[in-house]
C-alpha positions in Angstrom: 105.2 112.0 109.4 102.6 110.3 111.6 102.1 110.2 115.3 102.9 106.8 116.8 99.9 104.4 117.0 100.9 101.9 119.7 97.8 99.7 118.9 98.8 99.1 115.3 96.1 98.8 112.7 92.6 97.3 112.7 94.0 94.6 110.5 95.7 93.1 113.6 92.3 92.4 115.1 91.6 89.8 112.3 94.7 87.7 112.7 93.9 84.3 114.0 95.2 83.4 117.4 96.1 87.0 118.4 94.9 88.4 121.7 93.1 91.2 119.8 91.1 88.6 117.9 90.0 87.0 121.2 89.0 90.5 122.5 87.0 91.2 119.4 85.2 87.8 119.6 84.2 88.5 123.2 83.1 92.1 122.7 82.3 92.1 119.0 79.2 94.3 118.9 80.6 97.1 121.1 84.0 97.1 119.5 82.7 97.1 116.0 80.2 99.8 116.8 82.9 102.0 118.3 85.3 101.5 115.4 82.7 102.3 112.9 81.7 105.4 114.9 85.3 106.6 114.8 85.5 106.0 111.0 82.2 107.7 110.3 83.3 110.8 112.3 86.7 110.8 110.5 85.1 110.6 107.1 82.6 113.2 108.0 85.4 115.6 108.9 87.4 114.8 105.8 84.3 115.2 103.5 83.5 118.5 105.2 86.9 119.7 103.8 85.9 118.5 100.3 88.5 115.7 100.4 87.8 112.2 99.0 89.7 109.7 101.0 89.7 106.7 98.6 91.8 104.3 100.6 89.6 103.0 103.4 90.8 99.6 104.5 91.8 97.9 107.8 95.5 98.5 107.3 94.9 102.3 107.2 92.9 102.5 110.4 95.3 103.0 113.3 94.5 102.3 117.0 95.8 104.7 119.7 96.3 104.3 123.4 92.9 105.8 124.3 91.3 103.2 121.9 90.3 105.7 119.3 90.8 105.1 115.6 92.5 107.5 113.2 92.7 107.2 109.4 96.2 107.1 107.8 97.6 107.1 104.3 96.1 110.1 102.5 98.4 109.5 99.5 95.6 108.8 97.0 93.2 111.3 98.5 91.8 114.0 96.3 90.8 117.6 97.1 87.5 118.4 95.3 85.8 121.5 94.3 82.2 121.7 95.6 79.9 120.0 93.1 82.6 118.2 91.2 82.7 114.4 90.7 85.7 112.1 90.8 86.3 108.5 91.4 89.8 106.9 91.1 90.0 103.1 91.6 91.7 102.0 94.8 91.9 98.5 96.2 89.2 96.5 94.3 88.8 94.1 97.2 87.4 96.9 99.4 85.0 98.4 96.8 81.3 98.2 97.6 79.4 95.7 95.4 
């Protein structure tokens, strides 16, 4: 069960013609910097618990009333022992080159 995210996902910011897309265009640097900051802090927390998230994509980043971003869908996440290595393919279109 998840808490309700009234802002939907970050993916909605990229839809042409949406009011969110307009907002992003007008405030791109600040908005993107804030979103990335939230994601980095979230990943830092998850990694400190030795969890590999593996499903980072716009649809899994939810926007809340206060503007903060939270990660969702930990279904393919993996708990790791310290010093172990694991990589399970996720969405290829979101892999780093």
